[in-house]
MIDOTI-886272 format. One record per residue (C-alpha): chain; residue in one letter; y, x, z; residue number from 1. Coordinates in pm, 1 decimal. Layout:
<"A" "A" <Y X Z> NUM>
...
end
This chain:
<"A" "M" <1461.6 3324.6 659.3> 1>
<"A" "T" <1590.0 2993.5 791.0> 2>
<"A" "E" <1688.2 2895.2 436.2> 3>
<"A" "G" <1320.7 2908.7 332.7> 4>
<"A" "I" <1216.1 2693.7 623.5> 5>
<"A" "F" <1491.8 2443.1 538.6> 6>
<"A" "L" <1375.5 2425.1 175.2> 7>
<"A" "A" <1013.2 2377.8 283.9> 8>
<"A" "K" <1106.6 2092.0 515.4> 9>
<"A" "A" <1324.4 1935.0 248.8> 10>
<"A" "A" <1036.0 1956.6 -0.7> 11>
<"A" "A" <804.3 1795.2 260.8> 12>
<"A" "Y" <1041.5 1506.0 312.7> 13>
<"A" "I" <1084.3 1448.8 -64.1> 14>
<"A" "G" <709.0 1469.7 -111.0> 15>
<"A" "A" <654.6 1219.6 168.3> 16>
<"A" "G" <903.7 984.5 9.6> 17>
<"A" "F" <723.5 1007.5 -325.1> 18>
<"A" "A" <384.2 955.0 -151.3> 19>
<"A" "V" <500.0 635.9 7.5> 20>
<"A" "A" <676.5 510.5 -302.8> 21>
<"A" "I" <389.3 572.2 -539.5> 22>
<"A" "G" <129.3 477.5 -286.6> 23>
<"A" "S" <297.5 136.0 -237.7> 24>
<"A" "I" <326.7 36.9 -605.8> 25>
<"A" "G" <-52.7 -16.6 -656.9> 26>
<"A" "P" <-111.6 -225.2 -346.7> 27>
<"A" "A" <196.6 -440.0 -420.8> 28>
<"A" "L" <71.2 -514.6 -772.5> 29>
<"A" "G" <-279.9 -576.7 -639.7> 30>
<"A" "Q" <-155.9 -821.6 -377.3> 31>
<"A" "G" <42.7 -1007.0 -637.3> 32>
<"A" "M" <-259.5 -1041.6 -863.2> 33>
<"A" "V" <-484.6 -1155.9 -577.5> 34>
<"A" "G" <-231.2 -1419.3 -470.3> 35>
<"A" "K" <-190.1 -1540.7 -828.3> 36>
<"A" "Q" <-560.5 -1572.1 -882.9> 37>
<"A" "A" <-609.5 -1747.0 -550.8> 38>
<"A" "C" <-343.4 -2003.5 -636.5> 39>
<"A" "E" <-503.0 -2063.8 -970.5> 40>
<"A" "A" <-846.4 -2102.6 -812.4> 41>
<"A" "I" <-718.6 -2346.6 -553.1> 42>
<"A" "G" <-542.9 -2543.8 -827.7> 43>
<"A" "K" <-865.2 -2570.2 -1027.0> 44>
<"A" "N" <-1092.4 -2634.4 -728.7> 45>
<"A" "P" <-905.0 -2792.0 -431.2> 46>
<"A" "E" <-1229.8 -2853.5 -240.7> 47>
<"A" "G" <-1291.5 -2478.6 -215.3> 48>
<"A" "T" <-959.1 -2400.0 -52.3> 49>
<"A" "G" <-1110.3 -2270.7 275.6> 50>
<"A" "K" <-1351.3 -2024.5 108.5> 51>
<"A" "I" <-1089.8 -1910.2 -142.1> 52>
<"A" "R" <-832.9 -1854.4 133.5> 53>
<"A" "L" <-1082.4 -1655.3 343.0> 54>
<"A" "T" <-1176.8 -1435.6 50.4> 55>
<"A" "M" <-813.0 -1386.7 -41.3> 56>
<"A" "I" <-718.4 -1276.5 312.1> 57>
<"A" "L" <-1009.8 -1033.4 322.6> 58>
<"A" "A" <-908.4 -888.3 -16.9> 59>
<"A" "M" <-544.9 -862.9 92.0> 60>
<"A" "S" <-642.1 -665.8 403.9> 61>
<"A" "F" <-840.7 -416.2 197.6> 62>
<"A" "I" <-550.3 -376.7 -46.3> 63>
<"A" "E" <-301.5 -333.1 239.0> 64>
<"A" "S" <-512.3 -55.6 390.0> 65>
<"A" "A" <-440.0 156.1 78.8> 66>
<"A" "A" <-65.9 132.7 143.3> 67>
<"A" "I" <-122.4 221.2 510.6> 68>
<"A" "Y" <-323.5 527.7 406.6> 69>
<"A" "A" <-32.2 640.1 186.4> 70>
<"A" "L" <204.8 600.2 482.7> 71>
<"A" "V" <-25.4 799.1 711.8> 72>
<"A" "I" <-55.4 1080.7 457.1> 73>
<"A" "A" <327.1 1090.2 422.4> 74>
<"A" "L" <374.5 1104.6 799.3> 75>
<"A" "L" <113.2 1382.8 829.8> 76>
<"A" "L" <294.5 1571.3 556.9> 77>
<"A" "I" <617.7 1553.5 748.8> 78>
<"A" "F" <457.5 1626.9 1086.8> 79>
<"A" "Y" <275.7 1939.9 973.1> 80>
<"A" "S" <558.7 2085.5 765.2> 81>
end
């Protein structure tokens, strides 16, 4: 009986690890693309630096929330296993 519980907890930990790993790949790529495009936009239009920076920070916060959701789901998976 305890062997089944051990296997279920091990599966939950492995699943949580995969959830965080896969859930972090997309936001990392998205943040890289947003940063790249913001640098290009500032290079082409230096006068618009303030507006571009504000928009970039707002976009980065939305992207980062996706990674935080993946972490929360992984923690809930571990907590309720």
